[in-house]
N, C-alpha and C positions, 0 to 999 in steps of 0.2 A: 504493499501501501506506500503511493505517494502520497507527502505531504503538498498541500496546493499552495501556491506562491497567489495571496490576493493581487497584488501589484500588478500578476499575469493575468490573470482571469476578470478583472473587471471588478472586484468587491471593495476597492478602495472607492470609489465613488459613492458605496453604499455607507460604510464610515464617515467620509468627509459629509454626506447628509445627515446621520444619525446626529454627530457632533452640532454642524449648526443649527439643527431643528434644536438641540438640545441648551444652549447657547443664545437662539430666540427666543426660548420658552421665558429663560433666565429673567433677561432683558423686559419681556411682557410681564412677567412678574411683578419687576422692582419699580418699572412703573405704574402700574396697578397699585402698587403700595403706595406711593409716592403721590400718586393722585386721589388716593382713597383715605388716606390716613389726617384723623381730623385732630387737631392737636387741641384739648382742652385747658382751658389754666388751671395749673396746679397753684393751690394755697400755700402757702414758706408756712412751717413748723416755727413755732416763737416757743422759747424755752426758758423754762422758768430761771429768771439770775440769782434766786435768795439763795444765797451761800448759807443763809443760819440754820437751816432745818437739814438733819441727817435724814437720809433715807436709805436705811438699815434693808436686807435683802433678808427676806420672811425666812428661806431656809438656812442663812447664816446663825438666825436665832434660833433656828430650831436645833441644829447643830450643836451650840454651846446647850442649851439645857439639855441633850440628850448625852453629852459630855461630862453632865455636872452630876449628872444623876450615876452612882453605880451598879451596872449589870449585872459585874461578878463579884462576890466576896473574895476577901483577899485574905490570906493565910496572916496568921498574925506575925509568925518566923517564918523566914524561907528556910530550905534544906538544899 
């Protein structure tokens, strides 16, 4: 069985047409997204600049409470 050369058989035209059609479809999608893309106004986020109040994560508080409670009873003397 002999491998066919696509350049000799004329199949290269099909490959070029496939590549060109993919490029054309990509260009059409780009044009469609730029035409129909509506940019709505985005509200700016305003953060509180009050630095006197401390915001502590609730997970950190619960970890501190858990560590203060002893889960295991320690031995009075080590062996």
